[in-house]
Structures are given as structure tokens and as C-alpha cells.
C-alpha positions in Angstrom: 46.2 195.5 90.7 44.0 193.8 93.4 45.3 190.5 92.8 48.9 191.9 92.9 48.2 193.6 96.2 46.7 190.4 97.6 49.7 188.4 96.8 52.6 190.8 97.3 51.1 192.7 100.4 52.8 195.9 99.4 53.1 197.7 96.0 55.0 200.7 95.2 54.3 202.9 92.2 56.5 205.9 91.3 55.7 209.0 89.1 52.4 209.8 90.8 52.8 213.6 90.4 49.3 213.9 88.8 47.6 212.1 91.7 45.3 214.7 93.3 43.6 214.0 96.6 40.1 213.8 94.7 41.6 211.2 92.3 43.3 209.3 95.1 39.8 209.2 96.8 38.5 207.7 93.6 41.2 205.1 93.3 40.6 204.1 96.8 37.0 203.0 95.9 38.4 200.6 93.4 39.1 198.4 96.2 36.1 198.8 98.2 34.2 201.0 100.6 36.4 203.8 102.0 37.1 203.5 105.7 35.8 206.4 108.0 36.6 206.9 111.6 33.3 207.4 113.5 34.3 207.8 117.3 34.7 211.6 117.2 37.8 211.6 119.3 40.1 210.2 116.7 39.0 212.1 113.4 42.1 213.2 111.5 42.8 216.1 109.2 41.4 215.6 105.6 42.5 217.2 102.5 40.3 219.5 100.5 37.1 217.9 101.7 38.1 214.4 100.6 38.4 211.3 102.7 42.1 211.5 102.2 44.0 212.0 105.5 47.1 214.1 106.1 49.9 212.6 108.0 52.4 215.1 109.0 53.7 217.6 111.4 52.0 220.6 109.6 48.6 218.6 109.5 46.1 220.7 111.5 42.4 220.6 112.1 40.9 224.0 113.1 44.4 225.2 113.7 45.0 222.9 116.8 44.7 219.1 116.1 47.9 217.4 114.8 47.2 214.5 112.5 49.6 212.5 114.5 52.1 213.1 117.2 55.0 213.6 114.9 55.4 217.4 115.1 57.9 216.9 118.2 60.2 214.6 116.3 59.0 211.4 117.9 58.6 208.3 115.7 55.3 206.3 115.6 56.0 202.9 117.0 55.0 199.8 114.9 51.3 199.5 114.7 48.5 198.3 112.6 46.2 201.1 111.6 42.9 201.6 113.4 43.2 198.3 115.2 40.9 199.6 117.8 38.0 199.1 115.3 36.5 195.6 114.9 36.3 196.0 111.3 39.7 197.3 110.0 40.8 198.3 106.5 42.0 195.8 103.9 44.3 198.3 102.2 46.0 201.5 102.8 47.0 203.9 100.0 49.8 206.4 100.8 51.1 209.4 98.6 54.4 211.0 99.3 53.8 214.8 98.6 56.1 216.6 100.9 59.0 214.4 101.8 61.4 215.0 104.5 65.0 213.6 104.0 65.5 210.0 104.9 68.4 211.1 107.3 66.0 212.9 109.7 63.4 210.1 110.0 61.3 210.4 106.9 61.1 206.7 106.3 58.2 204.1 106.6 58.8 200.5 107.7 56.5 197.6 106.9 56.8 194.3 108.7 56.3 190.9 106.8 53.9 189.2 109.3 53.5 186.2 106.9 57.2 185.6 107.4 56.9 186.2 111.1 54.3 183.4 111.2 56.2 181.1 109.1 59.3 181.3 111.2 57.5 180.5 114.4 58.2 177.2 116.2 55.6 174.6 116.0 54.8 174.8 119.7 54.1 178.5 119.4 51.9 178.0 116.3 49.8 175.6 118.2 49.6 177.7 121.3 48.2 180.7 119.5 46.0 179.1 117.0 42.4 180.3 117.9 43.5 182.9 120.4 42.6 186.7 120.1 44.3 189.9 121.2 42.7 193.0 122.7 43.8 196.4 121.4 43.8 199.7 123.5 40.6 201.5 123.4 40.1 204.3 120.7 40.4 206.8 123.4 43.8 205.4 124.6 45.0 205.0 120.9 44.1 208.5 120.0 45.5 209.9 123.2 48.7 208.0 122.6 49.4 209.8 119.4 48.5 213.3 120.8 45.1 214.0 119.4 43.7 217.0 121.2 40.0 215.8 121.4 41.4 212.5 122.9 43.4 214.4 125.4 40.4 216.4 126.5 38.3 213.2 126.8 41.0 211.6 129.1 41.3 214.8 131.1 37.6 214.7 131.5 36.9 211.0 132.1 40.2 209.4 132.8 42.2 207.0 130.7 40.6 203.7 130.0 42.2 200.9 128.1 38.9 198.9 128.1 37.8 197.7 124.5 35.2 195.4 123.3 37.2 194.6 120.2 39.0 191.4 119.8 41.2 190.4 116.7 42.7 186.9 115.8 46.4 186.4 116.7 46.7 184.3 113.6 45.0 185.9 110.6 44.4 184.0 107.4 44.2 186.0 104.0 40.9 185.4 102.3 42.4 185.2 98.8 45.8 183.6 99.3 45.0 181.6 102.4 48.4 182.5 103.9 48.7 182.8 107.6 50.2 185.9 109.3 50.9 186.7 112.8 48.9 189.8 113.6 49.7 191.7 116.6 50.2 195.5 116.8 53.4 196.6 118.8 52.1 199.9 119.8 48.7 199.1 121.1 48.1 195.4 121.6 47.1 195.2 125.3 46.9 191.5 125.9 46.1 188.0 124.4 42.7 186.7 125.3 41.5 183.1 125.5 43.9 182.0 128.2 43.1 180.9 131.7 45.6 183.2 133.3 45.3 187.0 132.5 48.9 187.6 133.4 50.0 184.9 131.1 48.1 186.6 128.3 50.1 189.9 128.9 53.2 188.0 128.8 52.4 186.3 125.6 51.5 189.5 124.0 54.7 191.1 125.0 56.6 188.1 123.7 54.8 188.1 120.3 55.0 191.9 119.8 58.8 191.8 120.4 59.1 189.0 117.9 56.9 190.6 115.4 59.1 193.7 115.6 62.3 191.9 114.7 64.4 193.9 112.1 64.6 190.8 109.9 61.0 191.1 108.9 61.2 194.8 107.9 61.0 196.6 104.7 62.4 200.0 104.8 60.9 202.6 102.4 62.9 205.7 101.7 60.3 208.2 100.3 60.8 210.3 97.2 58.1 212.9 96.0 55.3 211.2 94.3 
């Protein structure tokens, strides 16, 4: 399974009705150490005291904190999960338990960023090689998706985009050695490594718009389990 994931990037398994949160947590550990948020302001609702997070409008922590700002009908813009951490997860495992109809927005989209890199022109590939991008801070990211602890932190301290985290614009898969264009539409602030900061922001905008082209998307319509 690990080799299949490394080469395919996305694997879909049907008929997972027997997959409990505890078992999902165990399966996650087949692929390495589970990822845990540690900032305090972006902790998400967990299922039955497991490391499995709830993503949905009814997800509540102590009756007040939504797991993500989807309870008012807004979609989550394209992003790479927890890009505000220096060490990000290698894999994400999702399980469709309660599924809303596709017609009201219950779909998930994945972007093929290998294809996005492959289709870049030679000049752009040369320009971005060795550059890094800066994500929004954890505070700003959590605030952006409506987490109450982050809102309280912003109200108390003000909103700060400052982040010490840097990620490579071109990321090479450690197994397949394929190169991918890795930028996050929702939370990439600017590209670093250029002499002109404004140029870095413009490059980030151009790369984000390009990476979000529909021709790179896979659209998944969920069914239960």
C-alpha cells in the first residue's frame, strides 16, 4: 500500500464500513508517526479520544469550536494541510462517515502538482528552482478557518502573518524522485529568496493561480464509507 501511495499520490478504497476511529488511528501508524498539532490555537475536534479529527459542520470542541469554518456553507479554498508547520504530514487518511450530497458541495478536490510542475515552461522552472515560500502563521491560518481559540488570540494580540516556516517551491518526492510544484492557494504569503519582496509576492500569486487550474483537479464525490 505504501508503494502504491508513493507512486499514485491518491488511493481510494470503498467498503470501509467496519473502519472505526480507533482502527483508523491504528492504520495511520502503518505509515509512520501520527501528526499532532501543538500550538494550542489550532487544535481540532477529535473522535472518541483518538487522534482522528472531525471535519464537518457539526464538529464541536466543548460545544463551541468548529473543526473548520464550513458550518456557514463556505467552501475551504485549495490548501496543503498544516503548511504552517515546518514538518508536514506525508499522508492524509480520510473516511467518509456522514456524507452530504454532491449537489450541495460535499465534494473534495485534489490537485496533481506533479502535472503542474511538468507543464511549467523551462524559464519558470529555472526561476523557481531553489526558491522557498512562506506560509501564513499558525494563528492566521487557524483564524482564517474560524477557530475560536485563534479568534480570541487575534482579538487579544492582533493578526500577524509572520512565520518562521519556509517550504521549497519545488518539492522532490523522496521515493519516486518526481518533482512537484508545491504552493498553497489559501495560505501561501510570498516566495522568498528573491531580491525584491514585491516580486516574491507577485510570483506567489502567479504560481497559486496556475496551480489552481481546473485541468489539474481530481473531483471526488463521496459515498458513505
